[in-house]
C-alpha positions as CSV (number, residue, x, y, z in Angstrom):
1,C,0.0,0.0,0.0
2,H,3.0,2.3,0.3
3,R,4.2,1.8,-3.2
4,P,3.9,4.8,-5.5
5,L,0.9,3.5,-7.6
6,A,-1.0,2.0,-4.7
7,A,-0.4,5.1,-2.5
8,G,-1.5,7.4,-5.3
9,T,1.7,9.4,-5.4
10,V,2.2,8.3,-9.1
11,S,-0.8,8.3,-11.5
12,L,-1.4,5.5,-14.0
13,G,-0.5,7.8,-16.9
14,E,2.8,8.9,-15.2
15,A,3.6,5.2,-14.5
16,R,3.2,4.3,-18.1
17,A,5.4,7.2,-19.2
18,L,8.1,6.2,-16.7
19,L,7.9,2.6,-17.9
20,V,8.6,3.6,-21.5
21,L,11.5,6.0,-20.5
22,L,13.1,3.6,-18.0
23,L,12.8,0.6,-20.3
24,A,14.3,2.5,-23.2
25,G,17.2,3.7,-21.0
26,A,17.7,0.2,-19.6
27,L,17.8,-1.4,-23.0
28,A,20.1,1.2,-24.4
29,G,22.5,0.9,-21.5
30,G,22.3,-2.9,-21.6
31,F,23.0,-3.3,-25.3
32,S,25.8,-0.8,-25.0
33,L,27.5,-3.3,-22.8
34,G,27.0,-6.1,-25.3
35,T,24.4,-8.0,-27.2
36,S,24.2,-10.8,-24.7
37,F,23.8,-8.5,-21.7
38,G,21.2,-6.4,-23.5
39,G,19.3,-9.6,-24.3
40,L,19.3,-10.6,-20.7
41,V,17.9,-7.1,-19.7
42,L,15.1,-7.6,-22.2
43,L,14.5,-11.1,-21.0
44,Y,14.3,-9.9,-17.4
45,F,11.8,-7.3,-18.4
46,L,9.6,-9.8,-20.2
47,W,9.9,-12.3,-17.3
48,T,8.9,-9.6,-14.8
49,V,5.8,-8.7,-16.9
50,A,4.9,-12.4,-17.2
51,Y,5.3,-12.8,-13.4
52,S,3.2,-9.7,-12.6
53,R,0.4,-10.6,-15.0
54,W,0.1,-14.4,-14.8
55,L,2.8,-16.4,-13.1
56,K,2.4,-15.0,-9.6
57,N,-1.2,-16.4,-9.5
58,V,-0.2,-20.0,-10.1
59,V,0.7,-22.1,-7.0
60,L,4.4,-23.2,-6.9
61,I,5.1,-21.6,-10.3
62,D,5.0,-18.2,-8.5
63,L,7.9,-19.3,-6.3
64,I,9.9,-20.8,-9.1
65,S,9.3,-17.7,-11.3
66,L,10.5,-15.4,-8.5
67,A,13.6,-17.4,-8.1
68,A,14.3,-17.4,-11.8
69,G,14.3,-13.6,-11.7
70,F,17.1,-13.6,-9.1
71,V,19.1,-16.0,-11.2
72,L,18.8,-13.7,-14.3
73,R,20.1,-10.9,-12.1
74,A,23.1,-12.9,-10.9
75,A,23.9,-14.1,-14.5
76,A,23.6,-10.5,-15.8
77,G,25.9,-9.2,-13.1
78,A,28.6,-11.7,-13.8
79,M,28.3,-10.9,-17.6
80,A,28.5,-7.2,-17.0
81,V,31.8,-7.4,-15.2
82,G,33.2,-10.1,-17.5
83,V,33.7,-12.9,-15.0
84,G,32.5,-16.5,-15.1
85,I,29.9,-17.7,-12.6
86,S,29.9,-21.2,-11.1
87,P,26.8,-23.3,-11.9
88,W,26.7,-24.1,-8.2
89,L,26.5,-20.4,-7.3
90,L,23.5,-20.1,-9.7
91,I,21.9,-23.1,-7.9
92,C,22.6,-21.4,-4.5
93,T,20.9,-18.2,-5.8
94,T,17.9,-20.2,-6.9
95,L,17.5,-22.0,-3.6
96,L,18.1,-19.0,-1.5
97,S,15.5,-17.1,-3.5
98,L,13.0,-20.0,-2.9
99,F,13.9,-20.0,0.8
100,L,13.1,-16.3,1.2
101,G,10.0,-16.6,-1.0
102,L,8.6,-19.5,1.0
103,G,9.2,-17.5,4.2
104,K,7.3,-14.5,2.7
105,R,4.4,-16.7,1.5
106,R,4.1,-18.4,5.0
107,H,4.0,-14.9,6.6
108,E,1.3,-13.7,4.3
109,L,-0.8,-16.8,4.7
110,L,-0.7,-16.8,8.5
111,L,-1.2,-13.0,8.7
112,L,-4.1,-12.7,6.3
113,E,-5.8,-16.0,7.1
114,T,-9.1,-16.2,5.2
115,Q,-8.3,-13.0,3.3
116,A,-5.0,-14.4,1.9
117,G,-6.5,-15.3,-1.5
118,A,-7.8,-11.8,-2.0
119,H,-4.2,-10.5,-1.5
120,R,-2.5,-13.1,-3.7
121,A,-4.5,-15.7,-5.6
122,A,-1.9,-18.4,-5.2
123,L,-2.2,-18.3,-1.4
124,D,-5.5,-20.1,-1.6
125,D,-3.6,-23.2,-2.8
126,Y,-1.0,-23.1,0.0
127,S,-1.2,-24.4,3.5
128,P,1.1,-23.8,6.5
129,E,2.0,-27.5,6.5
130,L,3.0,-27.5,2.8
131,L,5.1,-24.3,3.2
132,N,6.8,-25.7,6.3
133,Q,7.7,-28.9,4.4
134,L,9.0,-26.9,1.5
135,L,11.1,-24.7,3.7
136,A,12.7,-27.7,5.4
137,T,13.6,-29.2,2.0
138,V,14.9,-25.9,0.5
139,T,17.0,-25.2,3.7
140,A,18.8,-28.5,3.5
141,A,19.3,-28.1,-0.3
142,T,20.7,-24.6,0.1
143,L,23.3,-25.7,2.7
144,V,24.4,-28.7,0.6
145,S,24.6,-26.6,-2.6
146,Y,26.6,-23.9,-0.9
147,S,28.9,-26.5,0.6
148,V,29.5,-28.0,-2.8
149,Y,30.2,-24.6,-4.2
150,T,32.9,-23.9,-1.6
151,F,34.6,-27.2,-2.6
152,T,34.6,-26.4,-6.3
153,A,35.0,-22.6,-6.4
154,G,38.7,-22.9,-7.0
155,H,39.8,-20.9,-4.0
156,G,41.2,-23.8,-2.0
157,L,39.6,-25.5,1.0
158,Y,39.7,-22.3,3.0
159,M,36.4,-21.2,1.4
160,M,34.8,-24.1,3.4
161,L,35.4,-21.9,6.5
162,T,32.5,-19.7,5.4
163,I,30.0,-22.6,5.7
164,P,29.2,-22.0,9.4
165,F,28.2,-18.4,8.6
166,V,25.7,-19.7,6.0
167,L,24.4,-22.4,8.4
168,F,23.9,-19.9,11.2
169,G,22.2,-17.4,8.8
170,L,19.7,-20.1,7.6
171,F,19.0,-21.2,11.2
172,R,18.6,-17.6,12.4
173,Y,16.2,-16.8,9.7
174,L,14.1,-19.9,10.4
175,Y,14.0,-18.9,14.0
176,L,12.8,-15.4,13.1
177,I,10.1,-17.0,10.8
178,Y,8.8,-19.6,13.3
179,R,9.3,-17.9,16.7
180,R,9.0,-14.2,15.8
181,D,6.5,-14.4,13.0
182,L,8.8,-12.5,10.6
183,G,9.7,-13.2,7.0
184,G,7.2,-10.9,5.3
185,S,10.0,-8.5,4.4
186,P,13.4,-10.1,4.1
187,E,15.3,-6.8,3.7
188,E,13.7,-5.4,6.8
189,V,14.6,-8.6,8.8
190,L,18.2,-8.3,7.6
191,L,18.5,-4.7,8.6
192,T,16.8,-4.9,12.0
193,D,18.0,-8.3,13.4
194,K,21.5,-7.6,14.8
195,Q,22.6,-11.2,14.8
196,L,21.6,-11.9,11.2
197,L,23.2,-8.6,10.0
198,A,26.4,-9.4,11.9
199,D,26.5,-12.9,10.4
200,V,26.1,-11.5,6.9
201,I,28.9,-9.0,7.5
202,L,31.2,-11.6,8.9
203,W,30.5,-13.9,6.0
204,G,31.3,-11.2,3.5
205,L,34.6,-10.4,5.3
206,A,35.5,-14.0,5.4
207,V,34.9,-14.4,1.7
208,L,36.9,-11.3,0.9
209,A,39.7,-12.5,3.1
210,V,39.9,-15.9,1.3
211,L,39.7,-14.3,-2.1
212,Y,42.5,-11.8,-1.2
213,L,44.8,-14.4,0.3
214,N,44.2,-16.8,-2.5
215,G,45.0,-14.1,-5.0
216,R,48.3,-13.5,-3.3
217,G,49.1,-17.2,-3.3
218,I,49.0,-17.4,0.5
219,V,46.1,-20.0,0.7
């Protein structure tokens, strides 16, 4: 309700004009960086439109479509800076997106109860039990995939030292979902929960340290 269109701060006509201008700028900037990158920008736009118009209303497809958008962003980012990206990192991105999406759906379903379907059509086909089971499955898959990524990333076994940070982050987020009834806004949870924020910062520092030391041939 606080978004520009819903809040009425931007009219429908203004939104359409902004859409044309921003899309033109994004495509021009994207194709200036290369045909492949520009193609990904266009694909991401079309995917977002499809999600907003149809896919978000189909049970399970809504979650998979949401995760696919994050994968496209990760792939585009790697392409923009001219570096390769590990298939395992793409898998981790997919699973982490599903993890956050499931937490959000669970929060919406429990918060809105009988009105959930009016907010998001796909919620009528979910149940707390199904979402809990999917969360458990995705949590385990995320941890395993990240662990495999650290083994195969080419930075030595020291990257494995970052696994405990990921494990704690997943567990902490699950705690916040199940015991604090959070999860509706992942970015807000990250910025307001001190333990989770500290864990992400420490993970980032650990990754940078491993990359730096590996680049200097120390590890």
